[in-house]
C-alpha positions as CSV (number, residue, x, y, z in Angstrom):
1,M,194.9,150.5,327.3
2,N,192.4,149.1,329.8
3,S,193.6,147.1,332.8
4,G,192.7,143.8,331.1
5,E,195.2,144.3,328.3
6,I,198.8,143.3,328.4
7,S,201.4,145.5,326.7
8,K,203.8,144.1,324.1
9,V,206.7,145.2,326.2
10,E,205.3,143.5,329.3
11,R,204.7,140.3,327.5
12,E,208.1,140.3,325.6
13,E,210.4,141.8,328.2
14,G,208.7,141.3,331.6
15,S,209.2,138.6,334.1
16,R,205.6,137.5,334.4
17,F,204.4,134.3,332.7
18,L,201.6,135.5,330.5
19,P,200.7,132.7,328.1
20,N,199.5,134.1,324.8
21,F,196.9,131.5,323.7
22,G,195.8,131.7,320.0
23,A,192.2,132.3,318.9
24,D,191.8,128.5,319.1
25,G,192.9,128.7,322.8
26,L,196.1,126.8,322.2
27,L,199.9,127.3,322.5
28,T,202.4,125.3,320.4
29,A,204.6,123.0,322.5
30,I,207.9,121.8,321.0
31,V,209.2,118.8,322.9
32,T,213.0,118.1,323.0
33,D,215.1,115.5,324.8
34,A,216.8,117.2,327.7
35,Q,219.9,115.2,327.3
36,D,220.8,115.7,323.6
37,G,218.3,118.3,322.3
38,T,216.6,116.0,319.8
39,V,213.2,117.3,318.7
40,L,210.8,114.6,319.8
41,M,207.4,116.0,318.9
42,V,205.3,119.1,318.4
43,A,201.9,119.3,320.1
44,H,199.5,121.9,321.5
45,M,198.4,122.9,325.0
46,N,195.3,124.6,326.2
47,G,195.1,126.2,329.6
48,E,194.2,123.0,331.3
49,A,197.1,121.0,329.7
50,L,199.5,123.8,330.7
51,E,198.2,123.8,334.3
52,A,198.4,120.0,334.5
53,T,202.0,120.0,333.1
54,L,203.2,122.7,335.5
55,E,201.5,120.9,338.5
56,S,202.8,117.4,337.7
57,M,205.9,118.2,335.6
58,E,204.7,115.5,333.2
59,A,203.7,116.6,329.8
60,H,200.0,117.0,329.1
61,F,198.6,118.2,325.8
62,Y,195.4,119.1,324.1
63,S,194.3,116.7,321.3
64,R,192.9,118.7,318.4
65,S,191.6,115.6,316.7
66,R,189.8,114.2,319.9
67,S,189.1,117.7,321.4
68,C,190.3,116.6,324.8
69,L,193.2,116.8,327.3
70,W,195.7,113.9,327.3
71,K,198.7,113.0,329.3
72,K,201.5,111.8,327.1
73,G,202.1,108.1,328.0
74,E,198.9,107.6,329.9
75,T,198.2,104.4,327.9
76,S,201.7,103.5,326.6
77,G,203.7,104.3,329.7
78,N,206.0,106.5,327.6
79,V,205.6,109.6,329.8
80,L,207.6,112.7,329.3
81,K,209.1,114.0,332.6
82,V,209.5,117.8,332.2
83,E,212.8,119.2,333.3
84,E,212.6,122.7,332.0
85,I,210.1,124.9,330.0
86,L,211.4,127.7,327.8
87,V,209.0,130.4,326.7
88,D,209.4,132.2,323.4
89,C,209.5,136.0,323.0
90,D,205.7,136.6,322.7
91,Q,204.7,133.7,324.9
92,D,202.7,131.8,322.3
93,A,205.1,128.8,322.1
94,L,206.9,126.7,324.6
95,V,209.9,124.3,324.4
96,L,209.6,121.4,326.9
97,K,212.9,119.8,327.7
98,V,212.0,116.3,328.9
99,Q,213.3,112.9,330.0
100,P,211.3,110.5,327.8
101,A,210.4,107.1,329.4
102,G,210.3,105.6,325.9
103,P,209.5,106.4,322.3
104,A,207.8,109.8,321.9
105,C,206.0,109.0,318.6
106,H,202.8,106.9,318.5
107,T,204.5,104.9,315.7
108,G,207.1,103.6,318.1
109,A,209.9,105.9,316.8
110,R,212.0,107.8,319.3
111,S,211.0,111.0,317.6
112,C,208.0,112.0,315.5
113,F,210.5,113.5,313.1
114,Y,211.9,110.2,311.8
115,R,211.9,111.0,308.0
116,L,213.5,113.6,305.8
117,I,212.7,114.8,302.3
118,E,215.3,113.6,299.9
119,D,214.9,113.9,296.1
120,G,211.2,114.5,296.5
121,S,210.4,111.4,298.6
122,L,210.6,110.6,302.3
123,Q,213.5,108.7,303.7
124,R,213.7,107.2,307.2
125,V,216.5,108.5,309.4
126,S,218.1,106.5,312.0
127,D,217.4,107.0,315.7
């Protein structure tokens, strides 16, 4: 192993934060409400989004459709104040526990997960 490689043991059991970005340069970010654990949204972060989030403790993501960095709530005001970030075992996914300033979904729903599959069709669930 050369000095630039990180061992599996170091990544999975060590104490250093060693983000494991995918071939596309992204990590998966699962966003939950810090108060009740509701899953609010799933997004992606590149290095710049991760750095901006850690610096400001407000959620920033990478938009795959627009190919750019965006701060959640920059136009709507519905920012996500980050209280805690959990890192999964191989450091390629994060859970952001947040205090939302409003709806997390661009549709106006509290969560992007506002429908369930029932009998082959989508049914809206209550907030």
